[in-house]
C-alpha positions as CSV (number, residue, x, y, z in Angstrom):
1,X,-0.1,0.0,0.0
2,X,2.6,2.7,-0.8
3,X,-0.2,4.6,-1.9
4,X,-1.2,5.1,1.6
5,X,-1.8,7.4,3.3
6,X,-2.6,9.4,0.1
7,X,-0.5,12.8,-0.9
8,X,-2.6,15.8,-0.8
9,X,-1.6,19.1,-2.1
10,X,-4.7,20.6,-3.5
11,X,-5.2,24.3,-2.4
12,X,-1.5,24.4,-2.3
13,X,0.2,27.9,-2.0
14,X,0.6,29.1,-5.8
15,X,3.7,28.2,-7.8
16,X,5.0,27.6,-11.2
17,X,4.0,24.6,-12.8
18,X,0.6,22.8,-12.6
19,X,-0.5,21.6,-8.9
20,X,-0.7,18.0,-7.7
21,X,-3.8,16.6,-6.3
22,X,-4.4,13.4,-4.7
23,X,-1.9,10.6,-5.6
24,X,-3.0,7.0,-5.6
25,X,-1.0,4.6,-6.9
26,X,1.2,6.2,-9.9
27,X,1.4,9.9,-11.5
28,X,-0.5,12.6,-10.4
29,X,-3.9,13.4,-10.4
30,X,-6.1,16.8,-10.8
31,X,-5.4,19.3,-8.1
32,X,-8.7,20.6,-6.9
33,X,-11.7,18.8,-6.3
34,X,-14.7,19.5,-8.9
35,X,-17.4,21.1,-6.9
36,X,-19.9,22.0,-9.3
37,X,-22.5,19.5,-8.0
38,X,-22.5,16.4,-5.6
39,X,-22.1,14.1,-8.6
40,X,-19.1,15.9,-10.1
41,X,-17.6,15.8,-6.6
42,X,-18.2,12.1,-6.5
43,X,-16.9,11.5,-9.8
44,X,-13.7,13.4,-9.3
45,X,-13.0,11.2,-5.9
46,X,-13.4,8.2,-8.1
47,X,-10.3,9.6,-10.1
48,X,-8.2,9.1,-6.9
49,X,-7.7,5.3,-7.2
50,X,-9.1,3.9,-10.8
51,X,-6.4,1.1,-10.6
52,X,-7.6,0.0,-7.0
53,X,-11.4,0.0,-8.1
54,X,-10.6,-1.8,-11.5
55,X,-8.3,-4.4,-9.5
56,X,-11.1,-4.9,-6.9
57,X,-13.5,-5.7,-9.7
58,X,-11.3,-8.1,-11.4
59,X,-10.5,-9.8,-8.1
60,X,-14.1,-9.8,-7.2
61,X,-15.2,-11.9,-10.2
62,X,-12.1,-14.4,-9.3
63,X,-13.2,-14.3,-5.6
64,X,-16.7,-15.6,-7.0
65,X,-15.7,-18.5,-9.1
66,X,-16.9,-21.2,-6.1
67,X,-20.4,-19.5,-6.5
68,X,-20.5,-19.3,-10.3
69,X,-18.5,-22.2,-11.5
70,X,-19.0,-24.8,-8.2
71,X,-22.5,-25.9,-8.8
72,X,-21.7,-26.7,-12.5
73,X,-18.4,-28.7,-11.0
74,X,-20.7,-30.3,-8.7
75,X,-23.2,-31.3,-11.2
76,X,-20.4,-32.8,-13.5
77,X,-19.0,-34.7,-10.7
78,X,-22.6,-36.3,-10.3
79,X,-23.6,-36.6,-13.7
80,X,-20.0,-38.3,-14.9
81,X,-18.8,-39.6,-11.4
82,X,-21.4,-40.7,-9.0
83,X,-24.1,-41.8,-11.2
84,X,-22.0,-43.8,-13.8
85,X,-19.9,-45.2,-10.5
86,X,-16.9,-43.9,-12.1
87,X,-14.4,-43.3,-9.4
88,X,-11.7,-41.5,-11.4
89,X,-14.1,-39.1,-12.9
90,X,-15.6,-38.4,-9.5
91,X,-12.0,-37.6,-8.2
92,X,-11.1,-35.5,-10.9
93,X,-14.4,-33.1,-10.9
94,X,-14.4,-33.3,-7.0
95,X,-10.7,-32.2,-7.3
96,X,-11.3,-29.3,-9.7
97,X,-13.9,-28.1,-7.2
98,X,-11.6,-28.4,-4.5
99,X,-9.0,-26.2,-6.9
100,X,-11.9,-23.7,-7.8
101,X,-12.5,-23.5,-3.9
102,X,-9.1,-22.8,-2.9
103,X,-8.7,-20.1,-5.7
104,X,-12.0,-18.5,-4.5
105,X,-10.8,-18.3,-1.0
106,X,-7.1,-16.8,-1.9
107,X,-9.0,-14.1,-3.9
108,X,-11.3,-13.3,-1.1
109,X,-8.2,-12.4,1.0
110,X,-7.1,-10.2,-1.9
111,X,-10.4,-8.6,-2.3
112,X,-10.8,-7.8,1.2
113,X,-7.3,-6.1,1.1
114,X,-7.9,-4.0,-1.9
115,X,-11.0,-3.0,-0.2
116,X,-9.8,-1.7,2.9
117,X,-6.9,-0.1,0.8
118,X,-9.8,1.4,-1.1
119,X,-11.8,2.8,2.1
120,X,-8.4,4.1,3.1
121,X,-7.7,6.4,0.4
122,X,-11.4,7.3,0.2
123,X,-11.5,8.3,4.1
124,X,-8.2,9.7,4.7
125,X,-7.9,11.4,1.3
126,X,-11.3,13.2,1.9
127,X,-10.1,14.4,5.8
128,X,-6.5,15.5,4.3
129,X,-8.4,17.6,1.6
130,X,-10.8,19.2,4.0
131,X,-7.8,19.9,6.3
132,X,-5.7,21.6,3.6
133,X,-8.7,23.7,2.6
134,X,-9.3,24.8,6.3
135,X,-5.5,25.7,6.6
136,X,-6.0,27.9,3.3
137,X,-9.0,29.8,4.5
138,X,-7.4,30.1,8.1
139,X,-9.4,32.8,10.5
140,X,-12.0,33.0,7.7
141,X,-13.1,29.7,7.8
142,X,-15.8,30.1,10.8
143,X,-17.4,33.0,9.0
144,X,-18.0,30.8,6.0
145,X,-18.9,27.5,7.2
146,X,-19.8,26.5,11.0
147,X,-17.5,24.3,12.5
148,X,-19.9,21.5,13.1
149,X,-19.9,20.9,9.4
150,X,-16.2,20.7,8.9
151,X,-16.2,18.0,11.6
152,X,-19.1,16.0,10.0
153,X,-17.2,16.4,6.5
154,X,-14.2,15.0,8.1
155,X,-15.7,12.4,10.8
156,X,-18.9,11.1,8.8
157,X,-19.3,12.1,5.2
158,X,-15.6,10.7,4.6
159,X,-16.7,7.5,5.4
160,X,-19.4,7.3,3.0
161,X,-16.8,7.8,0.1
162,X,-14.7,4.8,1.2
163,X,-18.0,2.8,1.3
164,X,-18.9,4.0,-2.5
165,X,-15.8,2.7,-3.7
166,X,-16.5,-0.7,-2.4
167,X,-20.0,-1.0,-3.3
168,X,-18.7,0.4,-7.0
169,X,-16.3,-2.6,-7.1
170,X,-18.3,-5.5,-5.8
171,X,-21.2,-4.4,-8.1
172,X,-19.1,-4.5,-11.0
173,X,-17.7,-7.9,-10.0
174,X,-21.1,-9.4,-9.3
175,X,-22.6,-8.1,-12.7
176,X,-19.4,-9.5,-14.7
177,X,-19.8,-12.8,-12.7
178,X,-23.6,-13.1,-13.2
179,X,-23.4,-12.3,-17.0
180,X,-20.6,-14.9,-17.2
181,X,-22.8,-17.6,-15.5
182,X,-25.9,-17.0,-17.3
183,X,-24.4,-16.1,-20.6
184,X,-21.7,-18.5,-20.7
185,X,-23.6,-22.0,-20.6
186,X,-26.1,-20.7,-23.1
187,X,-23.4,-19.8,-25.3
188,X,-21.9,-23.0,-25.1
189,X,-25.4,-24.9,-25.9
190,X,-25.9,-22.7,-28.8
191,X,-23.3,-22.7,-30.9
192,X,-21.5,-26.0,-29.7
193,X,-18.5,-26.8,-28.0
194,X,-16.4,-27.3,-31.3
195,X,-17.2,-23.5,-32.0
196,X,-16.3,-22.7,-28.6
197,X,-12.9,-24.6,-29.0
198,X,-12.4,-22.9,-32.2
199,X,-12.3,-19.6,-30.5
200,X,-13.7,-17.8,-33.4
201,X,-17.0,-16.7,-31.4
202,X,-17.2,-15.0,-28.2
203,X,-20.8,-13.7,-26.4
204,X,-21.7,-10.6,-24.7
205,X,-24.9,-9.3,-22.9
206,X,-27.2,-6.3,-23.1
207,X,-28.8,-5.2,-19.7
208,X,-31.3,-2.4,-18.7
209,X,-30.0,1.2,-18.3
210,X,-30.1,2.9,-14.7
211,X,-33.5,4.3,-15.6
212,X,-34.9,1.1,-17.1
213,X,-33.7,-1.0,-14.2
214,X,-35.4,1.8,-11.6
215,X,-38.6,1.3,-13.6
216,X,-38.4,-2.6,-13.1
217,X,-36.9,-3.6,-16.1
218,X,-34.7,-6.9,-15.2
219,X,-34.2,-8.4,-18.8
220,X,-30.5,-9.5,-19.7
221,X,-30.0,-10.3,-23.3
222,X,-27.4,-12.6,-24.4
223,X,-25.9,-12.4,-27.9
224,X,-23.1,-13.9,-29.8
225,X,-20.8,-12.5,-32.2
226,X,-17.5,-13.3,-34.2
227,X,-14.3,-12.2,-32.5
228,X,-12.8,-11.2,-36.0
229,X,-15.6,-8.6,-36.4
230,X,-16.7,-10.4,-39.8
231,X,-20.4,-9.9,-40.7
232,X,-22.8,-12.6,-39.8
233,X,-25.1,-13.7,-42.6
234,X,-26.5,-16.8,-41.2
235,X,-27.6,-18.4,-37.9
236,X,-24.8,-19.4,-35.3
237,X,-26.6,-22.1,-33.9
238,X,-24.4,-25.3,-33.7
239,X,-22.0,-23.5,-35.9
240,X,-18.6,-25.3,-36.6
């Protein structure tokens, strides 16, 4: 965690060259926060740590492998090992299930580490930002803002920014895991295993926009496309 505590140089005294804001990971960030609106400020806080949020999203997908792939492996162990009475196949699929479970446990630890890291950057980054602004304003601060509001931002609101980064990473990873577990088996059944092995086709998904989701639309549409982006002129069902 070389990016903790985050470096805050916003509201620094005027000097030559561009000012540097909150650094989280590599390279400088924008200096002063975008305070035009609450959404703009929230979007600006996410720019502190894009690498951390992206990493947590990817790790979150791997953490959920036991939940997404586990039932499929368990079904294979029953269908190809237990019911036919084949001990080698039972041990094979049970071993794969064990491997997936261990992978999920390992990335669960990694996910927790990244989430804590994200919280610390969000919480203490906001606190340091408020502190620097308070120092910049000096004796003018009590005339502009009640002292209680400053303490509230530093002690309460900053915690919400840390929580939001965790929710964003978890939501992204769960969406990807859901689409993979929902569309993946449908993709294999639709085009056939030979087409999957040829690595010519892949799948994606359309899901509702924010407003449509709020209105109650929960429909997810899976689709198949060619990786080489060539036009499709016929059905890809059970293609070779």
